[in-house]
mmCIF file as gemmi writes it, N, C-alpha and C atoms, coordinates in Angstrom:
data_model
loop_
_atom_site.group_PDB
_atom_site.id
_atom_site.type_symbol
_atom_site.label_atom_id
_atom_site.label_alt_id
_atom_site.label_comp_id
_atom_site.label_asym_id
_atom_site.label_entity_id
_atom_site.label_seq_id
_atom_site.pdbx_PDB_ins_code
_atom_site.Cartn_x
_atom_site.Cartn_y
_atom_site.Cartn_z
_atom_site.occupancy
_atom_site.B_iso_or_equiv
_atom_site.pdbx_formal_charge
_atom_site.auth_seq_id
_atom_site.auth_asym_id
_atom_site.pdbx_PDB_model_num
ATOM 1 N N . UNK Axp A 1 ? 48.79 105.785 23.965 1 0 ? 1 A 1
ATOM 2 C CA . UNK Axp A 1 ? 47.709 106.473 23.294 1 0 ? 1 A 1
ATOM 3 C C . UNK Axp A 1 ? 48.243 107.766 22.697 1 0 ? 1 A 1
ATOM 4 N N . UNK Axp A 2 ? 47.89 108.005 21.466 1 0 ? 2 A 1
ATOM 5 C CA . UNK Axp A 2 ? 48.364 109.201 20.775 1 0 ? 2 A 1
ATOM 6 C C . UNK Axp A 2 ? 47.631 110.429 21.279 1 0 ? 2 A 1
ATOM 7 N N . UNK Axp A 3 ? 48.347 111.527 21.368 1 0 ? 3 A 1
ATOM 8 C CA . UNK Axp A 3 ? 47.756 112.794 21.771 1 0 ? 3 A 1
ATOM 9 C C . UNK Axp A 3 ? 47.364 113.557 20.522 1 0 ? 3 A 1
ATOM 10 N N . UNK Axp A 4 ? 46.1 114.025 20.433 1 0 ? 4 A 1
ATOM 11 C CA . UNK Axp A 4 ? 45.69 114.786 19.25 1 0 ? 4 A 1
ATOM 12 C C . UNK Axp A 4 ? 46.517 116.059 19.124 1 0 ? 4 A 1
ATOM 13 N N . UNK Axp A 5 ? 46.883 116.387 17.911 1 0 ? 5 A 1
ATOM 14 C CA . UNK Axp A 5 ? 47.621 117.616 17.646 1 0 ? 5 A 1
ATOM 15 C C . UNK Axp A 5 ? 46.698 118.578 16.925 1 0 ? 5 A 1
ATOM 16 N N . UNK Axp A 6 ? 46.78 119.838 17.253 1 0 ? 6 A 1
ATOM 17 C CA . UNK Axp A 6 ? 46.011 120.837 16.528 1 0 ? 6 A 1
ATOM 18 C C . UNK Axp A 6 ? 46.954 121.936 16.084 1 0 ? 6 A 1
ATOM 19 N N . UNK Axp A 7 ? 46.596 122.541 14.989 1 0 ? 7 A 1
ATOM 20 C CA . UNK Axp A 7 ? 47.392 123.617 14.433 1 0 ? 7 A 1
ATOM 21 C C . UNK Axp A 7 ? 46.6 124.907 14.589 1 0 ? 7 A 1
ATOM 22 N N . UNK Axp A 8 ? 47.116 125.9 15.298 1 0 ? 8 A 1
ATOM 23 C CA . UNK Axp A 8 ? 46.386 127.155 15.43 1 0 ? 8 A 1
ATOM 24 C C . UNK Axp A 8 ? 46.199 127.808 14.074 1 0 ? 8 A 1
ATOM 25 N N . UNK Axp A 9 ? 45.076 128.447 13.912 1 0 ? 9 A 1
ATOM 26 C CA . UNK Axp A 9 ? 44.792 129.132 12.659 1 0 ? 9 A 1
ATOM 27 C C . UNK Axp A 9 ? 44.178 130.482 12.965 1 0 ? 9 A 1
ATOM 28 N N . UNK Axp A 10 ? 44.539 131.478 12.191 1 0 ? 10 A 1
ATOM 29 C CA . UNK Axp A 10 ? 43.966 132.8 12.395 1 0 ? 10 A 1
ATOM 30 C C . UNK Axp A 10 ? 42.522 132.851 11.925 1 0 ? 10 A 1
ATOM 31 N N . UNK Axp A 11 ? 42.13 131.889 11.1 1 0 ? 11 A 1
ATOM 32 C CA . UNK Axp A 11 ? 40.769 131.861 10.576 1 0 ? 11 A 1
ATOM 33 C C . UNK Axp A 11 ? 40.445 130.458 10.099 1 0 ? 11 A 1
ATOM 34 N N . UNK Axp A 12 ? 39.184 130.037 10.269 1 0 ? 12 A 1
ATOM 35 C CA . UNK Axp A 12 ? 38.787 128.748 9.743 1 0 ? 12 A 1
ATOM 36 C C . UNK Axp A 12 ? 38.083 128.914 8.403 1 0 ? 12 A 1
ATOM 37 N N . UNK Axp A 13 ? 38.078 130.114 7.89 1 0 ? 13 A 1
ATOM 38 C CA . UNK Axp A 13 ? 37.459 130.349 6.588 1 0 ? 13 A 1
ATOM 39 C C . UNK Axp A 13 ? 38.279 129.689 5.495 1 0 ? 13 A 1
ATOM 40 N N . UNK Axp A 14 ? 37.57 129.051 4.556 1 0 ? 14 A 1
ATOM 41 C CA . UNK Axp A 14 ? 38.268 128.429 3.43 1 0 ? 14 A 1
ATOM 42 C C . UNK Axp A 14 ? 38.858 129.522 2.543 1 0 ? 14 A 1
ATOM 43 N N . UNK Axp A 15 ? 40.094 129.334 2.144 1 0 ? 15 A 1
ATOM 44 C CA . UNK Axp A 15 ? 40.773 130.278 1.263 1 0 ? 15 A 1
ATOM 45 C C . UNK Axp A 15 ? 41.219 129.549 0.012 1 0 ? 15 A 1
ATOM 46 N N . UNK Axp A 16 ? 41.46 130.317 -1.03 1 0 ? 16 A 1
ATOM 47 C CA . UNK Axp A 16 ? 41.98 129.707 -2.248 1 0 ? 16 A 1
ATOM 48 C C . UNK Axp A 16 ? 43.389 129.211 -1.969 1 0 ? 16 A 1
ATOM 49 N N . UNK Axp A 17 ? 43.637 127.965 -2.278 1 0 ? 17 A 1
ATOM 50 C CA . UNK Axp A 17 ? 44.969 127.387 -2.11 1 0 ? 17 A 1
ATOM 51 C C . UNK Axp A 17 ? 45.702 127.506 -3.442 1 0 ? 17 A 1
ATOM 52 N N . UNK Axp A 18 ? 46.811 128.242 -3.485 1 0 ? 18 A 1
ATOM 53 C CA . UNK Axp A 18 ? 47.522 128.427 -4.743 1 0 ? 18 A 1
ATOM 54 C C . UNK Axp A 18 ? 48.198 127.159 -5.243 1 0 ? 18 A 1
ATOM 55 N N . UNK Axp A 19 ? 48.461 126.209 -4.343 1 0 ? 19 A 1
ATOM 56 C CA . UNK Axp A 19 ? 49.096 124.965 -4.763 1 0 ? 19 A 1
ATOM 57 C C . UNK Axp A 19 ? 48.421 123.8 -4.048 1 0 ? 19 A 1
ATOM 58 N N . UNK Axp A 20 ? 48.601 122.642 -4.611 1 0 ? 20 A 1
ATOM 59 C CA . UNK Axp A 20 ? 48.008 121.443 -4.028 1 0 ? 20 A 1
ATOM 60 C C . UNK Axp A 20 ? 48.764 121.029 -2.773 1 0 ? 20 A 1
ATOM 61 N N . UNK Axp A 21 ? 48.041 120.437 -1.844 1 0 ? 21 A 1
ATOM 62 C CA . UNK Axp A 21 ? 48.62 119.924 -0.599 1 0 ? 21 A 1
ATOM 63 C C . UNK Axp A 21 ? 48.648 118.402 -0.66 1 0 ? 21 A 1
ATOM 64 N N . UNK Axp A 22 ? 49.645 117.806 -0.031 1 0 ? 22 A 1
ATOM 65 C CA . UNK Axp A 22 ? 49.763 116.352 0.079 1 0 ? 22 A 1
ATOM 66 C C . UNK Axp A 22 ? 50.318 116.04 1.46 1 0 ? 22 A 1
ATOM 67 N N . UNK Axp A 23 ? 49.857 114.967 2.073 1 0 ? 23 A 1
ATOM 68 C CA . UNK Axp A 23 ? 50.352 114.57 3.387 1 0 ? 23 A 1
ATOM 69 C C . UNK Axp A 23 ? 49.948 113.132 3.666 1 0 ? 23 A 1
ATOM 70 N N . UNK Axp A 24 ? 50.485 112.563 4.731 1 0 ? 24 A 1
ATOM 71 C CA . UNK Axp A 24 ? 50.136 111.209 5.14 1 0 ? 24 A 1
ATOM 72 C C . UNK Axp A 24 ? 48.735 111.196 5.737 1 0 ? 24 A 1
ATOM 73 N N . UNK Axp A 25 ? 48.148 110.019 5.803 1 0 ? 25 A 1
ATOM 74 C CA . UNK Axp A 25 ? 46.892 109.829 6.515 1 0 ? 25 A 1
ATOM 75 C C . UNK Axp A 25 ? 45.652 110.129 5.696 1 0 ? 25 A 1
ATOM 76 N N . UNK Axp A 26 ? 44.525 110.144 6.401 1 0 ? 26 A 1
ATOM 77 C CA . UNK Axp A 26 ? 43.221 110.42 5.809 1 0 ? 26 A 1
ATOM 78 C C . UNK Axp A 26 ? 42.805 111.833 6.179 1 0 ? 26 A 1
ATOM 79 N N . UNK Axp A 27 ? 42.006 112.465 5.301 1 0 ? 27 A 1
ATOM 80 C CA . UNK Axp A 27 ? 41.504 113.804 5.572 1 0 ? 27 A 1
ATOM 81 C C . UNK Axp A 27 ? 39.992 113.799 5.465 1 0 ? 27 A 1
ATOM 82 N N . UNK Axp A 28 ? 39.363 114.497 6.385 1 0 ? 28 A 1
ATOM 83 C CA . UNK Axp A 28 ? 37.915 114.655 6.391 1 0 ? 28 A 1
ATOM 84 C C . UNK Axp A 28 ? 37.613 116.141 6.375 1 0 ? 28 A 1
ATOM 85 N N . UNK Axp A 29 ? 36.751 116.562 5.457 1 0 ? 29 A 1
ATOM 86 C CA . UNK Axp A 29 ? 36.291 117.951 5.403 1 0 ? 29 A 1
ATOM 87 C C . UNK Axp A 29 ? 34.804 117.967 5.692 1 0 ? 29 A 1
ATOM 88 N N . UNK Axp A 30 ? 34.363 118.909 6.539 1 0 ? 30 A 1
ATOM 89 C CA . UNK Axp A 30 ? 32.947 119.109 6.823 1 0 ? 30 A 1
ATOM 90 C C . UNK Axp A 30 ? 32.67 120.594 6.687 1 0 ? 30 A 1
ATOM 91 N N . UNK Axp A 31 ? 31.746 120.972 5.813 1 0 ? 31 A 1
ATOM 92 C CA . UNK Axp A 31 ? 31.455 122.379 5.546 1 0 ? 31 A 1
ATOM 93 C C . UNK Axp A 31 ? 30.463 122.901 6.587 1 0 ? 31 A 1
ATOM 94 N N . UNK Axp A 32 ? 30.929 123.84 7.391 1 0 ? 32 A 1
ATOM 95 C CA . UNK Axp A 32 ? 30.1 124.435 8.432 1 0 ? 32 A 1
ATOM 96 C C . UNK Axp A 32 ? 29.214 125.551 7.885 1 0 ? 32 A 1
ATOM 97 N N . UNK Axp A 33 ? 29.725 126.296 6.904 1 0 ? 33 A 1
ATOM 98 C CA . UNK Axp A 33 ? 28.982 127.419 6.325 1 0 ? 33 A 1
ATOM 99 C C . UNK Axp A 33 ? 29.501 127.691 4.922 1 0 ? 33 A 1
ATOM 100 N N . UNK Axp A 34 ? 28.623 128.202 4.064 1 0 ? 34 A 1
ATOM 101 C CA . UNK Axp A 34 ? 29.022 128.568 2.716 1 0 ? 34 A 1
ATOM 102 C C . UNK Axp A 34 ? 29.204 127.371 1.807 1 0 ? 34 A 1
ATOM 103 N N . UNK Axp A 35 ? 29.929 127.588 0.722 1 0 ? 35 A 1
ATOM 104 C CA . UNK Axp A 35 ? 30.207 126.544 -0.26 1 0 ? 35 A 1
ATOM 105 C C . UNK Axp A 35 ? 31.682 126.563 -0.626 1 0 ? 35 A 1
ATOM 106 N N . UNK Axp A 36 ? 32.232 125.374 -0.865 1 0 ? 36 A 1
ATOM 107 C CA . UNK Axp A 36 ? 33.627 125.25 -1.247 1 0 ? 36 A 1
ATOM 108 C C . UNK Axp A 36 ? 33.769 124.26 -2.395 1 0 ? 36 A 1
ATOM 109 N N . UNK Axp A 37 ? 34.874 124.38 -3.099 1 0 ? 37 A 1
ATOM 110 C CA . UNK Axp A 37 ? 35.226 123.421 -4.143 1 0 ? 37 A 1
ATOM 111 C C . UNK Axp A 37 ? 36.48 122.689 -3.7 1 0 ? 37 A 1
ATOM 112 N N . UNK Axp A 38 ? 36.437 121.38 -3.73 1 0 ? 38 A 1
ATOM 113 C CA . UNK Axp A 38 ? 37.587 120.545 -3.426 1 0 ? 38 A 1
ATOM 114 C C . UNK Axp A 38 ? 38.019 119.877 -4.721 1 0 ? 38 A 1
ATOM 115 N N . UNK Axp A 39 ? 39.259 120.096 -5.111 1 0 ? 39 A 1
ATOM 116 C CA . UNK Axp A 39 ? 39.819 119.454 -6.3 1 0 ? 39 A 1
ATOM 117 C C . UNK Axp A 39 ? 40.846 118.428 -5.849 1 0 ? 39 A 1
ATOM 118 N N . UNK Axp A 40 ? 40.673 117.171 -6.277 1 0 ? 40 A 1
ATOM 119 C CA . UNK Axp A 40 ? 41.626 116.108 -5.965 1 0 ? 40 A 1
ATOM 120 C C . UNK Axp A 40 ? 41.395 114.944 -6.902 1 0 ? 40 A 1
ATOM 121 N N . UNK Axp A 41 ? 42.436 114.167 -7.134 1 0 ? 41 A 1
ATOM 122 C CA . UNK Axp A 41 ? 42.371 112.951 -7.946 1 0 ? 41 A 1
ATOM 123 C C . UNK Axp A 41 ? 41.714 113.186 -9.306 1 0 ? 41 A 1
ATOM 124 N N . UNK Axp A 42 ? 42.019 114.323 -9.923 1 0 ? 42 A 1
ATOM 125 C CA . UNK Axp A 42 ? 41.5 114.603 -11.252 1 0 ? 42 A 1
ATOM 126 C C . UNK Axp A 42 ? 40.022 114.957 -11.31 1 0 ? 42 A 1
ATOM 127 N N . UNK Axp A 43 ? 39.423 115.249 -10.173 1 0 ? 43 A 1
ATOM 128 C CA . UNK Axp A 43 ? 38.008 115.626 -10.159 1 0 ? 43 A 1
ATOM 129 C C . UNK Axp A 43 ? 37.79 116.821 -9.25 1 0 ? 43 A 1
ATOM 130 N N . UNK Axp A 44 ? 36.607 117.379 -9.338 1 0 ? 44 A 1
ATOM 131 C CA . UNK Axp A 44 ? 36.255 118.544 -8.547 1 0 ? 44 A 1
ATOM 132 C C . UNK Axp A 44 ? 34.892 118.302 -7.904 1 0 ? 44 A 1
ATOM 133 N N . UNK Axp A 45 ? 34.807 118.561 -6.603 1 0 ? 45 A 1
ATOM 134 C CA . UNK Axp A 45 ? 33.547 118.4 -5.885 1 0 ? 45 A 1
ATOM 135 C C . UNK Axp A 45 ? 33.128 119.749 -5.315 1 0 ? 45 A 1
ATOM 136 N N . UNK Axp A 46 ? 31.856 120.084 -5.448 1 0 ? 46 A 1
ATOM 137 C CA . UNK Axp A 46 ? 31.301 121.272 -4.826 1 0 ? 46 A 1
ATOM 138 C C . UNK Axp A 46 ? 30.533 120.806 -3.599 1 0 ? 46 A 1
ATOM 139 N N . UNK Axp A 47 ? 30.883 121.363 -2.442 1 0 ? 47 A 1
ATOM 140 C CA . UNK Axp A 47 ? 30.234 120.999 -1.185 1 0 ? 47 A 1
ATOM 141 C C . UNK Axp A 47 ? 29.597 122.234 -0.564 1 0 ? 47 A 1
ATOM 142 N N . UNK Axp A 48 ? 28.339 122.106 -0.177 1 0 ? 48 A 1
ATOM 143 C CA . UNK Axp A 48 ? 27.646 123.179 0.518 1 0 ? 48 A 1
ATOM 144 C C . UNK Axp A 48 ? 27.581 122.89 2 1 0 ? 48 A 1
ATOM 145 N N . UNK Axp A 49 ? 26.929 123.785 2.738 1 0 ? 49 A 1
ATOM 146 C CA . UNK Axp A 49 ? 26.806 123.622 4.18 1 0 ? 49 A 1
ATOM 147 C C . UNK Axp A 49 ? 26.268 122.233 4.515 1 0 ? 49 A 1
ATOM 148 N N . UNK Axp A 50 ? 26.936 121.539 5.419 1 0 ? 50 A 1
ATOM 149 C CA . UNK Axp A 50 ? 26.547 120.187 5.803 1 0 ? 50 A 1
ATOM 150 C C . UNK Axp A 50 ? 27.191 119.107 4.95 1 0 ? 50 A 1
ATOM 151 N N . UNK Axp A 51 ? 27.867 119.499 3.877 1 0 ? 51 A 1
ATOM 152 C CA . UNK Axp A 51 ? 28.539 118.538 3.007 1 0 ? 51 A 1
ATOM 153 C C . UNK Axp A 51 ? 29.83 118.043 3.631 1 0 ? 51 A 1
ATOM 154 N N . UNK Axp A 52 ? 30.177 116.802 3.328 1 0 ? 52 A 1
ATOM 155 C CA . UNK Axp A 52 ? 31.394 116.219 3.881 1 0 ? 52 A 1
ATOM 156 C C . UNK Axp A 52 ? 32.03 115.292 2.863 1 0 ? 52 A 1
ATOM 157 N N . UNK Axp A 53 ? 33.337 115.108 2.992 1 0 ? 53 A 1
ATOM 158 C CA . UNK Axp A 53 ? 34.069 114.187 2.13 1 0 ? 53 A 1
ATOM 159 C C . UNK Axp A 53 ? 35.289 113.677 2.892 1 0 ? 53 A 1
ATOM 160 N N . UNK Axp A 54 ? 35.647 112.44 2.637 1 0 ? 54 A 1
ATOM 161 C CA . UNK Axp A 54 ? 36.847 111.841 3.209 1 0 ? 54 A 1
ATOM 162 C C . UNK Axp A 54 ? 37.693 111.319 2.05 1 0 ? 54 A 1
ATOM 163 N N . UNK Axp A 55 ? 39.016 111.502 2.144 1 0 ? 55 A 1
ATOM 164 C CA . UNK Axp A 55 ? 39.89 111.045 1.075 1 0 ? 55 A 1
ATOM 165 C C . UNK Axp A 55 ? 41.294 110.821 1.63 1 0 ? 55 A 1
ATOM 166 N N . UNK Axp A 56 ? 42.097 110.101 0.876 1 0 ? 56 A 1
ATOM 167 C CA . UNK Axp A 56 ? 43.486 109.838 1.249 1 0 ? 56 A 1
ATOM 168 C C . UNK Axp A 56 ? 44.302 111.118 1.092 1 0 ? 56 A 1
ATOM 169 N N . UNK Axp A 57 ? 45.005 111.503 2.152 1 0 ? 57 A 1
ATOM 170 C CA . UNK Axp A 57 ? 45.766 112.751 2.145 1 0 ? 57 A 1
ATOM 171 C C . UNK Axp A 57 ? 46.934 112.771 1.178 1 0 ? 57 A 1
ATOM 172 N N . UNK Axp A 58 ? 47.414 111.586 0.73 1 0 ? 58 A 1
ATOM 173 C CA . UNK Axp A 58 ? 48.544 111.574 -0.201 1 0 ? 58 A 1
ATOM 174 C C . UNK Axp A 58 ? 48.139 112.04 -1.598 1 0 ? 58 A 1
ATOM 175 N N . UNK Axp A 59 ? 46.824 112.122 -1.857 1 0 ? 59 A 1
ATOM 176 C CA . UNK Axp A 59 ? 46.362 112.647 -3.148 1 0 ? 59 A 1
ATOM 177 C C . UNK Axp A 59 ? 46.509 114.166 -3.143 1 0 ? 59 A 1
ATOM 178 N N . UNK Axp A 60 ? 47.136 114.745 -4.159 1 0 ? 60 A 1
ATOM 179 C CA . UNK Axp A 60 ? 47.23 116.208 -4.213 1 0 ? 60 A 1
ATOM 180 C C . UNK Axp A 60 ? 45.818 116.802 -4.193 1 0 ? 60 A 1
ATOM 181 N N . UNK Axp A 61 ? 45.589 117.802 -3.326 1 0 ? 61 A 1
ATOM 182 C CA . UNK Axp A 61 ? 44.252 118.383 -3.21 1 0 ? 61 A 1
ATOM 183 C C . UNK Axp A 61 ? 44.331 119.881 -2.93 1 0 ? 61 A 1
ATOM 184 N N . UNK Axp A 62 ? 43.278 120.569 -3.391 1 0 ? 62 A 1
ATOM 185 C CA . UNK Axp A 62 ? 43.14 122.022 -3.21 1 0 ? 62 A 1
ATOM 186 C C . UNK Axp A 62 ? 41.721 122.334 -2.775 1 0 ? 62 A 1
ATOM 187 N N . UNK Axp A 63 ? 41.56 123.383 -1.995 1 0 ? 63 A 1
ATOM 188 C CA . UNK Axp A 63 ? 40.262 123.809 -1.5 1 0 ? 63 A 1
ATOM 189 C C . UNK Axp A 63 ? 40.096 125.292 -1.763 1 0 ? 63 A 1
ATOM 190 N N . UNK Axp A 64 ? 38.905 125.689 -2.238 1 0 ? 64 A 1
ATOM 191 C CA . UNK Axp A 64 ? 38.647 127.12 -2.428 1 0 ? 64 A 1
ATOM 192 C C . UNK Axp A 64 ? 37.186 127.429 -2.153 1 0 ? 64 A 1
ATOM 193 N N . UNK Axp A 65 ? 36.956 128.652 -1.721 1 0 ? 65 A 1
ATOM 194 C CA . UNK Axp A 65 ? 35.599 129.131 -1.456 1 0 ? 65 A 1
ATOM 195 C C . UNK Axp A 65 ? 34.877 129.35 -2.777 1 0 ? 65 A 1
ATOM 196 N N . UNK Axp A 66 ? 33.583 129.071 -2.784 1 0 ? 66 A 1
ATOM 197 C CA . UNK Axp A 66 ? 32.741 129.342 -3.95 1 0 ? 66 A 1
ATOM 198 C C . UNK Axp A 66 ? 31.807 130.485 -3.589 1 0 ? 66 A 1
ATOM 199 N N . UNK Axp A 67 ? 31.751 131.51 -4.417 1 0 ? 67 A 1
ATOM 200 C CA . UNK Axp A 67 ? 30.856 132.638 -4.178 1 0 ? 67 A 1
ATOM 201 C C . UNK Axp A 67 ? 31.468 133.691 -3.271 1 0 ? 67 A 1
ATOM 202 N N . UNK Axp A 68 ? 30.674 134.733 -3.018 1 0 ? 68 A 1
ATOM 203 C CA . UNK Axp A 68 ? 31.155 135.877 -2.241 1 0 ? 68 A 1
ATOM 204 C C . UNK Axp A 68 ? 30.99 135.685 -0.737 1 0 ? 68 A 1
ATOM 205 N N . UNK Axp A 69 ? 30.076 134.822 -0.325 1 0 ? 69 A 1
ATOM 206 C CA . UNK Axp A 69 ? 29.821 134.623 1.103 1 0 ? 69 A 1
ATOM 207 C C . UNK Axp A 69 ? 30.993 133.892 1.762 1 0 ? 69 A 1
ATOM 208 N N . UNK Axp A 70 ? 31.204 134.189 3.033 1 0 ? 70 A 1
ATOM 209 C CA . UNK Axp A 70 ? 32.26 133.515 3.798 1 0 ? 70 A 1
ATOM 210 C C . UNK Axp A 70 ? 31.965 132.025 3.902 1 0 ? 70 A 1
ATOM 211 N N . UNK Axp A 71 ? 33.011 131.235 3.96 1 0 ? 71 A 1
ATOM 212 C CA . UNK Axp A 71 ? 32.894 129.791 4.141 1 0 ? 71 A 1
ATOM 213 C C . UNK Axp A 71 ? 33.68 129.387 5.38 1 0 ? 71 A 1
ATOM 214 N N . UNK Axp A 72 ? 33.201 128.349 6.055 1 0 ? 72 A 1
ATOM 215 C CA . UNK Axp A 72 ? 33.924 127.795 7.203 1 0 ? 72 A 1
ATOM 216 C C . UNK Axp A 72 ? 33.932 126.279 7.028 1 0 ? 72 A 1
ATOM 217 N N . UNK Axp A 73 ? 35.117 125.69 7.197 1 0 ? 73 A 1
ATOM 218 C CA . UNK Axp A 73 ? 35.283 124.257 6.978 1 0 ? 73 A 1
ATOM 219 C C . UNK Axp A 73 ? 36.037 123.656 8.16 1 0 ? 73 A 1
ATOM 220 N N . UNK Axp A 74 ? 35.512 122.568 8.689 1 0 ? 74 A 1
ATOM 221 C CA . UNK Axp A 74 ? 36.215 121.81 9.71 1 0 ? 74 A 1
ATOM 222 C C . UNK Axp A 74 ? 37.057 120.773 8.97 1 0 ? 74 A 1
ATOM 223 N N . UNK Axp A 75 ? 38.353 120.756 9.225 1 0 ? 75 A 1
ATOM 224 C CA . UNK Axp A 75 ? 39.264 119.838 8.563 1 0 ? 75 A 1
ATOM 225 C C . UNK Axp A 75 ? 39.916 118.951 9.621 1 0 ? 75 A 1
ATOM 226 N N . UNK Axp A 76 ? 39.776 117.645 9.447 1 0 ? 76 A 1
ATOM 227 C CA . UNK Axp A 76 ? 40.367 116.683 10.374 1 0 ? 76 A 1
ATOM 228 C C . UNK Axp A 76 ? 41.329 115.804 9.585 1 0 ? 76 A 1
ATOM 229 N N . UNK Axp A 77 ? 42.575 115.696 10.071 1 0 ? 77 A 1
ATOM 230 C CA . UNK Axp A 77 ? 43.572 114.837 9.433 1 0 ? 77 A 1
ATOM 231 C C . UNK Axp A 77 ? 43.977 113.781 10.439 1 0 ? 77 A 1
ATOM 232 N N . UNK Axp A 78 ? 43.802 112.515 10.037 1 0 ? 78 A 1
ATOM 233 C CA . UNK Axp A 78 ? 44.198 111.393 10.891 1 0 ? 78 A 1
ATOM 234 C C . UNK Axp A 78 ? 45.437 110.75 10.284 1 0 ? 78 A 1
ATOM 235 N N . UNK Axp A 79 ? 46.516 110.843 11.009 1 0 ? 79 A 1
ATOM 236 C CA . UNK Axp A 79 ? 47.771 110.254 10.537 1 0 ? 79 A 1
ATOM 237 C C . UNK Axp A 79 ? 48.023 108.972 11.305 1 0 ? 79 A 1
ATOM 238 N N . UNK Axp A 80 ? 48.219 107.891 10.573 1 0 ? 80 A 1
ATOM 239 C CA . UNK Axp A 80 ? 48.393 106.604 11.223 1 0 ? 80 A 1
ATOM 240 C C . UNK Axp A 80 ? 49.781 106.315 11.428 1 0 ? 80 A 1
């Protein structure tokens, strides 16, 4: 049985990503607070509190906060 891995973070607030990220597996984003923009696969999605999306991690993707209010996003990556 695989042991879940977690990466410590100084903050769970969504920040502007200057470059796209790519990795193995699937990624799930769930917006806990605020609004964020997810850009991937040639499109852009705006997600508000309670919004969620799942996508293949090998697709280049970027996440950024929308507006002045703080945002918090739960990010889960499942690597097979």
